[in-house]
Structures are given as C-alpha cells and as structure tokens.
C-alpha positions, 0 to 999 in steps of 0.5 A: 355234124362238124368233125374235129381234127383230133379226136382223143380216144384215150387219155395221153397223160397217164403212165402210158408213153405209147399211143395208137393212131387210127385215121383215114381220109377219102381224098384224090392221091395222083401217085399212090406208089411214089406217095407210099415209098416217100411216106414209108421213109418218113414213118421209119425215120419217126420209128413208128410201126403200123400199117398204111394203105394208099390209094387213088381214093385216099389214105388209111392207117393205123400206126403206133409210137410214143407220144412225141413220135405220134404228135410229130406224125400228126403235125407233118401229115396235116401240113399237107393241104389234102389232109389238113382236116384229118381226124385222128383217133388216139388211144394210149397203149403200153407199147407198140401195137405192131412189129413192123412198119408197112405203107403199101399202095393199093387200088382201094383203102378199103377193098369193096370191089364195086366201081363208081361208089362215091365215098364222099357222098355218105350216109348221115353221120350220127354222134355217139349220143344220137346212135345210142338213142337210135339203138333203142328205137324199135323201127330202126335196123341196125347193121354191123359193117364188119366181118362176122368173126369181128361180130362174134366177140362184140356187137351192139345189142340187136344188130344184124350179123353179116354173114361175110368174112371180108368187106367185099362180100357185103354187096351180094349179102345185102342184096339177098338179106336186106332188100326188104328194108329199103324203106326203113331207117338203117344205121350202120357201124364199124371199128373206126368208120371207114368201112361205113363211108363206102357201105352207106354210100353204096346203099344210097345208090342201091335205093335205100332211103335213109341210111346213116352211120356212127360217126368215129366208129365203135372206138369213138363211141366207147370213149364218149364221156356221156354214152361210155359205151352203153348198149355195147356187149363184148369186146371190139376187134382190132387189127393189131396185136391187141386183138380186142379192146373193151368198149362198154365202160358202165357195166360189167364185162360181158362176153359174147364170144364162144370157144370154137371147141367147147362152146364156153363163153370166151372172147380170146382169139388165137391163130392155128398152129398149123402154118398152113391153116393159121385160122384165127379162132376164139379159144379158151385157154384150157382148149388151147393146150388141149388142142395143141393151139389148133382149130381142127383135129387135122391141124392138131396132128399136122407135121408142121404144127408150130406148137408141137415143134416147139414141144419137140424142141423143148423135150430134145433140150431136156433130154440132151 
C-alpha cells in the first residue's frame, strides 16, 4: 500500500484553529543530541508544544499548534531529504494538547530494548478497509500492540489483551503466550503505527509466518471515510492532555472501561492525588470525590495528597 505524505485525521476547515500532528520516521540520524537541540529551538520559534524523541533510528513526535504553525512545521521538516516522505496524521483541536515543548535524544524512538531489530523490515501493511475485513475472519489472531491500560478503555473486538505495562515487555509476553500461533495470520494495531513497526519486525525474526499491521494505526482507522471506526469499542488512549479520543463514528459510544473503585462502566482516567504515587487509573466522578482523587486508601490519607492540601487551603481562606 502506497504511503501518502500527509494523512488528515480531522477537518482543518472548521471553527477549531489548532491542530495536533502525530508522526514518525525510521531513518538514520548521525547525531541525535545536536539534532534534538536544533529541533527544539526551531519548535520554540514556531511556538509549538509537544513531545519529540530523536534517536539514531529516527524521529517520533506529537506536537500541537495553530494551523499556520503546524503547516510551517510540516513544510520545513519535509525540506530535509530524510523526512521528505514523512506521513503526518492531522487532528483538529480546540487548543494546545501539551503544556510545554520537549525534544529529547534517546537510544530508541520507541523503547523496545531488543538488539538487531530492523524496523524497516516490518509486517504487511493493511488499509483500514482491509483490516476491517480481517477483523471479521475467525482464523485471524488480532493482537493489541499497546499497553494493558490503553486496551482497558478501548479496543478492537476480539483483540487479545497484552498483559504488559510498557512496550519493552512485549517480547517476553509474546514468547510466553503466543508461541503456538506462529503459523497463523496475526494482525496487530497501535495508536499511530510506530509500535507495530518494531513489533511485527521482531515477530518475523521470531518465526511468525504471516504478520501484518493496521497502516496508520487506530487514529487513521477512526477517520477513514469508508470504515468509520467500525468494530472498535470504547475510546482510544492518547499520550497528551486529551487522554482519550472517540474512534467509532457509526454506533453509539460504547464504554468498555470500569471504575477502579466501584466497577461502574467508565472511560475517564485521572492521576492519583498522592504525588508519590500519581497512578493513572479509570475513575468515575462519584468515586473521584469519595476517594480524595486517589487510587487507594493509603493514598487517600497520605499527608502529601494534593486534593487534601487544596481542601485545607480553601478551608483556611474560608475561616480567615
């Protein structure tokens, strides 16, 4: 399937004047530290906000800005021959999706910690329509290539839930749980596609015979005008201040997550108010207030609990 340079995942003509760009490219970068410093300066000059990782293996970023700022960014990035065919997934927004701008050098643009994985030798690309058709076949193994907490608020129907909290845990988990499927057709998916590039390459090295991935990831699947997110339930977790976004545009919103405390159907994430914990967990509004914005009894009563500190400050002002 031929890649396009810009892949629009949302209209840019409406009332929203901000956009979010999601992108990556596996290509060799000689000096990630120098590149990162120069790229940070450029992004700040444009007044963009977001997170970008630079490594010897390539570039991986999510940034937000105005239409003018993001257009300028894409134009300038593609002037570099290494990124001339960069695919940008574009989503509209009401404002910035980040508070600051970070560009950091790393050993990998997606942390896998397996030596020798050639991410340019990836599994088959499947368009949203092809992936939709494969989802309906009984003999296809559907593997979620994300972390377990992402799966818990949204996933494709019949997808296998990975018992991993970070991407680098996948190799061991797959060896222990999917070794019997090496001769089966396996299709994978992740948010924007980058994790599946490495995952499918590694699986092929491990002897999986027929491995493929959703081209463009979940965000592209949800915006495809033919598929429109069918067979996706719940929300898609994203790594910015939106936390999650809708995908299925053909059915009523299906909530698949459960409140950490009461078990009620819910798909909103909060961070534990204990700064020493800060666990991100699914929580309904009632339990958020009842449990002091915390994930456990210990965190509810912790002396550093941010919510309790705020309440004490408000009470002090009231009684002053």
